[in-house]
Backbone as a ProteinNet text record, in pm:
[ID]
protein_1_A
[PRIMARY]
XXXXXXXXXXXXXXXXXXXXXXXXXXXXXXXXXXXXXXXXXXXXXXXXXXXXXXXXXXXXXXXXXXXXXXXXXXXXXXXXXXXXXXXXXXXXXXXXXXXXXXXXXXXXXXXXXXXXXXXXXXXXX
[TERTIARY]
11694	11632.4	11684	11600.4	11673.7	11540.4	11580.4	11405.7	11471.1	11342.8	11399.8	11265.6	11338.9	11253.9	11179.3	11142.3	11162.9	11156.3	11161.7	11155.9	11213.2	11090.6	11129.7	10947	10863	10774.3	10708.3	10612.6	10562.1	10430.6	10401	10238	10402.4	10450.6	10504.8	10440.4	10462.7	10389.1	10504.1	10393.6	10493.9	10612.9	10714.1	10835.5	10950.3	10886.2	10923.4	11054.4	11090.6	11199.6	11113.4	11215.6	11165.4	11314	11344.1	11529.9	11435.3	11382.4	11324.8	11487.5	11494	11571.2	11512.9	11637.2	11578.6	11729.2	11620.5	11788.5	11747.1	11872.8	11868	11920.6	11849.3	11940.1	12047.4	12046.5	12109.5	12268.5	12363.9	12491.7	12552.3	12468.8	12596.2	12481.8	12499.5	12423.4	12471.6	12615.7	12682	12647.8	12559	12604.5	12459.4	12340.1	12235.9	12245.7	12115.9	12137.8	12043.5	11969.4	11854.1	11723.8	11677.4	11548.4	11457.4	11378.5	11272.6	11164.5	11067.8	11000	10803.8	10741.7	10591.5	10509.4	10348.1	10261.3	10142	10102.2	9934.4	9804.4	9758.2	9606.4	9517.5	9507.6	9440.7	9576.4	9681.9	9818.4	9880.3	9956.5	10082.4	10204.7	10260.5	10425.1	10463.8	10596.1	10717	10806.4	10897.6	11020.4	11053.5	11132.2	11230.8	11330	11366.8	11587	11554.1	11668.9	11722.9	11933.3	11991.1	12105.2	12197.5	12272.9	12388.5	12456.2	12531.8	12586.9	12707.7	12677.4	12810.3	12851.3	12736.4	12695.7	12722.8	12767.7	12870.9	12741.9	12655.4	12534.8	12422.3	12273.3	12197	12140.6	11942.3	11855.4	11795.1	11753.5	11609.4	11506.7	11412	11223.4	11246.9	11179.4	11196.3	11149.7	11064.5	10922	11014.9	11114.8	11234.2	11311	11393.7	11491.7	11602.1	11689	11709.3	11666.9	11539.7	11537.8	11486.1	11535.6	11536.3	11695	11702.5	11904.9	11900.7	11938.6	11932.7	12093.2	12160.1	12242.3	12310.9	12395.9	12332.8	12501.8	12431.6	12579.4	12632.5	12700.6	12692.2	12747.4	12822.7	12942	12795.7	12642.6	12530.3	12431.5	12414	12339	12284.8	12222.6	12160.3	12171.4	12053.7	11981.6	11910.1	11882.1	11862.6	11798.3	11663.5	11633.4	11608.4	11659.6	11650.5	11561.8	11436.9	11322.1	11339.1	11344.2	11320.3	11263.3	11210.2	11118.5	11035.1	10912.8	10808.1	10730	10615.5	10522.6	10360.2	10309.9	10176.1	10182.1	10180.3	10185.5	10306.2	10382.8	10443.6	10429.7	10284.4	10210.3	10189.2	10225.8	10235.7	10269.3	10287.8	10337.8	10509.5	10537.1	10731.1	10757.7	10823.8	10887.9	11010.8	11054.4	11241.8	11202.9	11368	11333.9	11492.2	11503.7	11657.1	11628.7	11762	11773.7	11918.2	11909.1	11982.1	12073	12107.2	12174.8	12335.7	12446.3	12547.3	12540.4	12433.7	12443.2	12359.7	12473.8	12436.4	12309.5	12239.4	12059.3	11979.5	11940.1	11884	11731.6	11623.2	11536.4	11454.3	11480	11335.6	11315.4	11182.9	11085.3	11127.9	11084.5	11113.3	11182.7	11324.6	11451.6	11431.6	11316.5	11369.3	11265.3	11352.8	11287.7	11223.5	11265.4	11242.2	11210.2	11104.1	10987.9	10996.5	10982.7	10939.1	10817.8	10768.5	10629.6	10552.6	10654.7	10603.1	10601.4	10624.8	10586.1	10522.6	10444.3	10342	10417.7	10406.6	10449.8	10309.7	10304.7	10196.1	10287.3	10195.5	10259.4	10145.1	10100.3	9959.2	10008.7	9905.6	9920.8	9892.8
10670.7	10592.4	10446.4	10346.8	10264.4	10187.7	10042.5	10008.2	9883.8	9762.3	9627.5	9538.7	9428.6	9363.8	9179.8	9144.5	9119.4	8949	8875.2	8700.5	8635.8	8504.7	8395.6	8387.2	8413.9	8428.2	8359	8312.7	8196.9	8146.1	8032.1	7916.4	7888.5	7832	7720.6	7757.1	7616.7	7595.9	7717	7699.5	7709.8	7673.2	7716.3	7667.6	7638.4	7698.7	7647.3	7761.4	7796.1	7852.7	7989	8008.2	8085.8	8228.5	8199.7	8337.9	8450.8	8556.3	8622.3	8707.5	8751.4	8782.8	8929.8	9028	9179.1	9218.4	9191.1	9249.9	9424.9	9489.2	9631.6	9688.2	9768.8	9817.1	9912	9944.5	10066.4	10028.1	10167.7	10152.3	10104.5	10207	10253.1	10198.4	10077.3	9967.1	10033.4	9980.5	9959.3	10071.3	10231.4	10322.5	10392.2	10280.6	10328.7	10176.1	10259.5	10182.9	10062.9	9942.4	9826.7	9779.6	9775.4	9761.9	9657.2	9541	9400.8	9543.5	9501.4	9578.7	9473.3	9480	9423.3	9484.5	9461.8	9473.2	9397	9377.5	9277.9	9378.5	9304.3	9327.4	9429.3	9587.3	9708.1	9710.6	9695.9	9790	9772.6	9937.3	9932.1	9877.8	10039.3	9880	9897.9	9830.4	9812.4	9787.2	9825.2	9800.2	9660.7	9536.2	9389.3	9383.9	9443.1	9408.2	9520.7	9544.2	9676.9	9661.6	9692.4	9669.2	9815.1	9829.4	10024.3	9931.8	10046.4	10022.7	9922.7	9892.3	9801.6	9684.8	9681.3	9548.3	9544.3	9622.5	9662.5	9650	9723.1	9739.4	9697.7	9639.3	9608.5	9557.5	9631.7	9621.4	9512	9449.2	9420.8	9373.1	9421	9456.4	9372.7	9381	9307.7	9167.9	9211.6	9070.5	8920.1	9012.5	8905.3	8870.2	8926.5	8914.8	8730.2	8645.4	8574.3	8505.5	8551.6	8419	8474.8	8644.8	8657	8735.6	8689	8726.8	8842.5	8936.7	9010.3	9022.7	9019.8	8991.4	9148	9119.6	9239.5	9138.1	9159.1	9087.7	9219	9376.1	9490.6	9380.9	9272.9	9288.2	9194.2	9145	9123.6	9187.4	9307.2	9459.6	9304.4	9211.3	9167.4	9215	9196.4	9160.3	9093.2	9001.5	8876.1	8878.9	8836.3	8805.6	8693.9	8552.2	8455.4	8512.5	8392.3	8389.4	8212	8197.8	8076.5	8067.9	8022.3	7945.7	8097.5	8018.5	8139.5	8087	8244.8	8216.4	8273.1	8241.9	8288.5	8444.9	8509.7	8641	8741	8665.3	8686.9	8697.2	8637.4	8623.5	8817.8	8807.4	9015	8947.4	9125	9163.4	9163.7	9168	9182.8	9291.3	9378.7	9457.7	9533	9521.3	9535.5	9660.4	9802	9967.1	9985.8	10082.2	10100.5	10273.8	10273.6	10465.4	10556.9	10610.3	10701.6	10732	10654.8	10677.8	10617.2	10709.2	10623.3	10596.3	10710.4	10670.4	10520.2	10464.5	10385.4	10357	10461.3	10494.1	10438	10292.9	10199.6	10176.1	10209.6	10164.3	10257.6	10362.1	10456.3	10403.6	10396.7	10394.7	10560	10667.4	10755.2	10767.5	10737	10728.5	10712.1	10581.6	10463.9	10548.1	10576.1	10609.6	10576.7	10428.4	10383.4	10236.9	10109.5	10041.5	9938.1	9794.1	9730.6	9714.2	9581.1	9580.5	9495.2	9424.9	9331.4	9177.9	9117.2	8940.4	8956.6	8797.7	8749.1	8706.9	8663.1	8515	8478.2	8375.3	8322.6	8204.9	8206.3	8133.5	8017.4	7934	7850.9	7783.1	7832.6	7722.6	7547.7
6090	6136	6127.7	6278.8	6309.3	6273.3	6230.7	6224.5	6260	6349.4	6439.6	6427.2	6404.7	6317.3	6520.1	6498.6	6696.4	6635.3	6676.3	6630.2	6747	6761.5	6856.6	6973.5	6943.7	7066.6	6993.5	7099.2	7055.9	7235.5	7179.6	7279.4	7398.4	7520.3	7599.8	7712.8	7760.2	7865.4	7987.4	8148.8	8178.5	8310	8312.7	8295.9	8219.1	8097.1	7957.9	7931.6	7860.9	7766.8	7611.4	7649.9	7500.3	7472.6	7336.4	7332.6	7253.3	7222.4	7086.4	7113.3	6989.1	6910	6850.6	6836.6	6757.4	6692.3	6529.1	6448.8	6460	6403.1	6397.9	6311.4	6240	6054.4	6047.9	6231.1	6232.1	6128	6122.7	6013	6220	6301.5	6399.1	6529.9	6527.7	6653.9	6777.1	6782.9	6891.3	6978.7	6914.4	6980.3	7038.4	7074.8	7087.5	7201	7310.9	7382.2	7357.8	7402	7375.9	7456.9	7404.1	7557.5	7495.1	7628.6	7586.6	7653.8	7615.1	7685.8	7631.8	7726.5	7756.9	7744	7681.8	7685.6	7679.2	7809.1	7824.8	7766.8	7728.2	7758.3	7857.5	7802.8	7920.9	8018.8	7948.2	8053.3	7980.4	8083.3	8010.2	7953.5	7866.1	7871	7993	7951.4	8055.6	8067.7	8075.6	8048	8152.5	7990.1	8026	8137.6	8032.1	8042.5	7967.6	7935.1	7897.7	7880.8	7753.5	7813.9	7737.2	7761	7710	7617.1	7523.8	7437.7	7422.3	7573.8	7528.1	7568.6	7592.2	7673.5	7821.6	7868.2	8033.4	8131.8	8064.7	8212.5	8124.1	8197.7	8200.2	8322.5	8310.8	8328.4	8380.3	8460.7	8463.5	8628.6	8502.2	8609.5	8715.5	8824.5	8929.2	8905.4	8846.3	8838.6	8736.4	8699.9	8564.7	8599.2	8737.2	8743.4	8752.7	8746.9	8809.6	8689.3	8579.3	8552	8381.8	8310.1	8162.6	8245.8	8052.6	8080.7	7932.4	7880.6	7745.4	7697.4	7646.5	7571.5	7470.6	7310.1	7215.6	7167.2	7081.4	6971.4	6847	6879.6	6815.4	6647.6	6695.7	6519.2	6401.6	6544.4	6380.5	6417.4	6502.3	6505.8	6571.8	6652.7	6689.5	6870.9	6916.4	7073.2	7080.6	7245.5	7257.1	7390	7397.4	7533.7	7571.7	7675	7677.8	7804.6	7818.9	7909.1	7921.1	8068.8	8129.7	8255	8279	8377.8	8326.6	8231.7	8221.4	8287.8	8368.1	8410	8337.7	8411.1	8325.9	8265.1	8368.3	8388.5	8300.5	8251.1	8167.6	8013.4	7994.8	7856.7	7819.9	7708.7	7725.6	7513.2	7456.4	7316.1	7336.8	7320.7	7365.2	7261.6	7273.6	7227.7	7264.3	7119.2	7113.1	7050.9	7148.8	7085.6	7102.7	7092.5	7066.6	7076.3	7180	7229.1	7154	7120.8	7105.6	7198.8	7284.1	7387.8	7410	7464.5	7478.7	7734.3	7701.9	7819.3	7936.9	8112.3	8177.5	8229.7	8199.2	8250.1	8157.1	8117.6	7997.9	8036.7	8154.6	8165.1	8112	8162.2	8136.3	7979.4	7992.2	7839.2	7760.4	7767.6	7731.7	7640.6	7657.8	7637.6	7504.2	7443.1	7275.3	7158.7	7134	7012.6	6862.4	6867.5	6730.3	6828.4	6790.9	6789.1	6731.2	6743.1	6666.4	6609.5	6544.8	6577.7	6656.6	6755.9	6882	6864.3	6916.7	6920.4	7028.5	7028.2	7117.9	7143.6	7312.3	7385.9	7472.5	7425.1	7533.3	7647.8	7773.6	7837.3	7880.4	7884.7	7978.7	8056.4	8189.8	8263.3	8280.1
[MASK]
+++++++++++++++++++++++++++++++++++++++++++++++++++++++++++++++++++++++++++++++++++++++++++++++++++++++++++++++++++++++++++++

């Protein structure tokens, strides 16, 4: 069982930055792929960014490429999402998720077994 706790959400103006953090309880954190997903009101939950177990493979949704950066620190059981040049359309609840997979195919939502409670990100125009 893996417990995930997100932090770092909030209200920011368009063009600003936020850094989301996710603390994981897994003893074997380095064996999990990690992902950040978001869900806006009335919309499906979609992948934003994902990273494989080693950090050597990353995936980004087209809408965030060049603006968001996912990273992980296996020694600290942490995964991060640096969000720059934020836009109002980035407003959503952001979820951290873990997949018990050492594959490099990390983008599929169906891969993920464990989810955090989510953190709200609101970008004002």
